[in-house]
TORBAMAR-650464 format. One record per residue (C-alpha): residue number from 0; x, y, z; chain; residue in one letter. Coordinates in steps of 0.1 Angstrom, whole numbers, plus 5000, padded with zeros to 4 digits. Example, Ala and Ser with C-alpha at 12.3 -4.5 7.8 and 13.67 -1.06 7.14 Angstrom:
% TORBAMAR-650464
+-----+------+------+------+---+---+
!   k !   c1 !   c2 !   c3 ! c ! r !
+-----+------+------+------+---+---+
!   0 ! 5123 ! 4955 ! 5078 ! A ! A !
!   1 ! 5137 ! 4989 ! 5071 ! A ! S !
+-----+------+------+------+---+---+
% end
This chain:
% TORBAMAR-650464
+-----+------+------+------+---+---+
!   k !   c1 !   c2 !   c3 ! c ! r !
+-----+------+------+------+---+---+
!   0 ! 7221 ! 7884 ! 5507 ! A ! M !
!   1 ! 7250 ! 7871 ! 5521 ! A ! K !
!   2 ! 7263 ! 7870 ! 5481 ! A ! K !
!   3 ! 7266 ! 7907 ! 5481 ! A ! W !
!   4 ! 7285 ! 7909 ! 5516 ! A ! K !
!   5 ! 7308 ! 7886 ! 5501 ! A ! K !
!   6 ! 7311 ! 7910 ! 5470 ! A ! V !
!   7 ! 7313 ! 7939 ! 5492 ! A ! L !
!   8 ! 7335 ! 7925 ! 5517 ! A ! L !
!   9 ! 7359 ! 7912 ! 5491 ! A ! T !
!  10 ! 7361 ! 7946 ! 5475 ! A ! L !
!  11 ! 7365 ! 7966 ! 5504 ! A ! F !
!  12 ! 7398 ! 7944 ! 5514 ! A ! V !
!  13 ! 7410 ! 7951 ! 5477 ! A ! I !
!  14 ! 7404 ! 7987 ! 5488 ! A ! G !
!  15 ! 7422 ! 7988 ! 5515 ! A ! L !
!  16 ! 7451 ! 7964 ! 5500 ! A ! V !
!  17 ! 7456 ! 7990 ! 5471 ! A ! T !
!  18 ! 7453 ! 8024 ! 5493 ! A ! A !
!  19 ! 7483 ! 8009 ! 5515 ! A ! G !
!  20 ! 7499 ! 7999 ! 5485 ! A ! V !
!  21 ! 7498 ! 8036 ! 5468 ! A ! V !
!  22 ! 7504 ! 8050 ! 5504 ! A ! L !
!  23 ! 7542 ! 8030 ! 5505 ! A ! Y !
!  24 ! 7552 ! 8044 ! 5476 ! A ! I !
!  25 ! 7540 ! 8080 ! 5477 ! A ! A !
!  26 ! 7557 ! 8079 ! 5506 ! A ! T !
!  27 ! 7587 ! 8062 ! 5502 ! A ! K !
!  28 ! 7622 ! 8080 ! 5505 ! A ! K !
!  29 ! 7642 ! 8078 ! 5470 ! A ! P !
!  30 ! 7669 ! 8065 ! 5470 ! A ! P !
!  31 ! 7706 ! 8086 ! 5481 ! A ! T !
!  32 ! 7743 ! 8077 ! 5481 ! A ! S !
!  33 ! 7741 ! 8081 ! 5519 ! A ! E !
!  34 ! 7723 ! 8052 ! 5525 ! A ! D !
!  35 ! 7737 ! 8030 ! 5501 ! A ! S !
!  36 ! 7773 ! 8010 ! 5497 ! A ! K !
!  37 ! 7789 ! 8022 ! 5461 ! A ! P !
!  38 ! 7787 ! 7995 ! 5439 ! A ! V !
!  39 ! 7820 ! 8001 ! 5426 ! A ! A !
!  40 ! 7850 ! 8027 ! 5436 ! A ! S !
!  41 ! 7870 ! 8049 ! 5412 ! A ! F !
!  42 ! 7899 ! 8073 ! 5413 ! A ! K !
!  43 ! 7886 ! 8105 ! 5393 ! A ! S !
!  44 ! 7909 ! 8102 ! 5363 ! A ! S !
!  45 ! 7904 ! 8057 ! 5361 ! A ! E !
!  46 ! 7864 ! 8071 ! 5357 ! A ! L !
!  47 ! 7868 ! 8094 ! 5332 ! A ! I !
!  48 ! 7890 ! 8071 ! 5313 ! A ! G !
!  49 ! 7868 ! 8044 ! 5314 ! A ! K !
!  50 ! 7836 ! 8065 ! 5302 ! A ! L !
!  51 ! 7857 ! 8082 ! 5275 ! A ! E !
!  52 ! 7868 ! 8048 ! 5262 ! A ! S !
!  53 ! 7839 ! 8022 ! 5267 ! A ! D !
!  54 ! 7803 ! 8038 ! 5264 ! A ! S !
!  55 ! 7794 ! 8004 ! 5281 ! A ! A !
!  56 ! 7808 ! 8011 ! 5315 ! A ! I !
!  57 ! 7783 ! 8042 ! 5313 ! A ! S !
!  58 ! 7752 ! 8022 ! 5308 ! A ! K !
!  59 ! 7765 ! 7997 ! 5337 ! A ! K !
!  60 ! 7768 ! 8026 ! 5361 ! A ! Y !
!  61 ! 7740 ! 8046 ! 5352 ! A ! M !
!  62 ! 7717 ! 8054 ! 5383 ! A ! F !
!  63 ! 7743 ! 8037 ! 5408 ! A ! Q !
!  64 ! 7761 ! 8046 ! 5436 ! A ! N !
!  65 ! 7798 ! 8047 ! 5428 ! A ! I !
!  66 ! 7829 ! 8063 ! 5449 ! A ! A !
!  67 ! 7852 ! 8086 ! 5434 ! A ! V !
!  68 ! 7889 ! 8096 ! 5447 ! A ! E !
!  69 ! 7902 ! 8130 ! 5439 ! A ! G !
!  70 ! 7914 ! 8162 ! 5444 ! A ! V !
!  71 ! 7889 ! 8192 ! 5452 ! A ! I !
!  72 ! 7892 ! 8219 ! 5426 ! A ! K !
!  73 ! 7863 ! 8235 ! 5439 ! A ! E !
!  74 ! 7833 ! 8237 ! 5458 ! A ! I !
!  75 ! 7804 ! 8260 ! 5449 ! A ! K !
!  76 ! 7785 ! 8266 ! 5480 ! A ! S !
!  77 ! 7757 ! 8280 ! 5462 ! A ! G !
!  78 ! 7749 ! 8249 ! 5442 ! A ! D !
!  79 ! 7759 ! 8224 ! 5467 ! A ! H !
!  80 ! 7782 ! 8211 ! 5447 ! A ! S !
!  81 ! 7821 ! 8200 ! 5444 ! A ! V !
!  82 ! 7838 ! 8199 ! 5418 ! A ! I !
!  83 ! 7870 ! 8168 ! 5418 ! A ! I !
!  84 ! 7896 ! 8173 ! 5394 ! A ! D !
!  85 ! 7902 ! 8142 ! 5369 ! A ! A !
!  86 ! 7932 ! 8154 ! 5345 ! A ! G !
!  87 ! 7935 ! 8177 ! 5321 ! A ! E !
!  88 ! 7905 ! 8196 ! 5313 ! A ! S !
!  89 ! 7883 ! 8165 ! 5333 ! A ! S !
!  90 ! 7864 ! 8173 ! 5361 ! A ! F !
!  91 ! 7835 ! 8150 ! 5380 ! A ! I !
!  92 ! 7806 ! 8170 ! 5393 ! A ! N !
!  93 ! 7788 ! 8161 ! 5424 ! A ! C !
!  94 ! 7757 ! 8176 ! 5434 ! A ! S !
!  95 ! 7746 ! 8174 ! 5470 ! A ! F !
!  96 ! 7709 ! 8179 ! 5480 ! A ! D !
!  97 ! 7716 ! 8210 ! 5510 ! A ! S !
!  98 ! 7713 ! 8189 ! 5543 ! A ! A !
!  99 ! 7738 ! 8168 ! 5536 ! A ! A !
! 100 ! 7763 ! 8194 ! 5517 ! A ! F !
! 101 ! 7761 ! 8212 ! 5553 ! A ! I !
! 102 ! 7768 ! 8177 ! 5571 ! A ! K !
! 103 ! 7798 ! 8171 ! 5549 ! A ! C !
! 104 ! 7809 ! 8208 ! 5541 ! A ! Q !
! 105 ! 7837 ! 8208 ! 5571 ! A ! S !
! 106 ! 7853 ! 8177 ! 5550 ! A ! N !
! 107 ! 7859 ! 8199 ! 5520 ! A ! F !
! 108 ! 7892 ! 8219 ! 5511 ! A ! L !
! 109 ! 7901 ! 8228 ! 5478 ! A ! V !
! 110 ! 7933 ! 8210 ! 5472 ! A ! G !
! 111 ! 7925 ! 8183 ! 5494 ! A ! K !
! 112 ! 7920 ! 8146 ! 5483 ! A ! P !
! 113 ! 7887 ! 8135 ! 5492 ! A ! T !
! 114 ! 7866 ! 8105 ! 5486 ! A ! S !
! 115 ! 7828 ! 8109 ! 5477 ! A ! I !
! 116 ! 7802 ! 8090 ! 5467 ! A ! K !
! 117 ! 7771 ! 8097 ! 5445 ! A ! G !
! 118 ! 7741 ! 8081 ! 5419 ! A ! I !
! 119 ! 7762 ! 8083 ! 5388 ! A ! Y !
! 120 ! 7737 ! 8095 ! 5359 ! A ! Y !
! 121 ! 7754 ! 8112 ! 5330 ! A ! A !
! 122 ! 7789 ! 8120 ! 5313 ! A ! F !
! 123 ! 7794 ! 8144 ! 5281 ! A ! D !
! 124 ! 7824 ! 8157 ! 5264 ! A ! K !
! 125 ! 7825 ! 8189 ! 5243 ! A ! T !
! 126 ! 7840 ! 8185 ! 5209 ! A ! E !
! 127 ! 7870 ! 8196 ! 5197 ! A ! D !
! 128 ! 7873 ! 8230 ! 5179 ! A ! D !
! 129 ! 7890 ! 8215 ! 5152 ! A ! G !
! 130 ! 7924 ! 8232 ! 5152 ! A ! M !
! 131 ! 7933 ! 8218 ! 5187 ! A ! G !
! 132 ! 7931 ! 8250 ! 5204 ! A ! L !
! 133 ! 7905 ! 8246 ! 5230 ! A ! I !
! 134 ! 7914 ! 8216 ! 5247 ! A ! P !
! 135 ! 7882 ! 8190 ! 5250 ! A ! V !
! 136 ! 7866 ! 8193 ! 5283 ! A ! E !
! 137 ! 7852 ! 8159 ! 5298 ! A ! K !
! 138 ! 7824 ! 8158 ! 5330 ! A ! N !
! 139 ! 7810 ! 8127 ! 5350 ! A ! A !
! 140 ! 7780 ! 8141 ! 5370 ! A ! Y !
! 141 ! 7772 ! 8124 ! 5401 ! A ! L !
! 142 ! 7737 ! 8135 ! 5422 ! A ! R !
! 143 ! 7728 ! 8131 ! 5459 ! A ! T !
! 144 ! 7763 ! 8128 ! 5468 ! A ! C !
! 145 ! 7780 ! 8125 ! 5506 ! A ! F !
! 146 ! 7814 ! 8115 ! 5516 ! A ! T !
! 147 ! 7824 ! 8083 ! 5515 ! A ! N !
! 148 ! 7841 ! 8065 ! 5547 ! A ! K !
+-----+------+------+------+---+---+
% end
């Protein structure tokens, strides 16, 4: 009889610990750029240049919080995003969640320099048309952005 009590108590404790771990993981808030310090800081044109010339840079900073300084080219209120100019046909697309965008919106003005931090997740560039008529567009993407103070 004592053996069954020990087994049941052990199973109960294991179940309780497992339930606690599952609850912690299920309710844990995903990391955002607002919550952490950037691992690196770049001028917008510098970031695009590094991403274009070295694919290892993209892998190094993938899903990392980075800060980008540049001039605001466009504010998309409907998409909760800010586009930072990074040189000829090059842009940094900074996506905000709606609450962060509302908090930061007063700091945004087209043509004004800014510093934004966000989680880097992609870089793409359109292919040349072969005749040199359409400029190659390069874009870097940051998500869960916030102003970098």
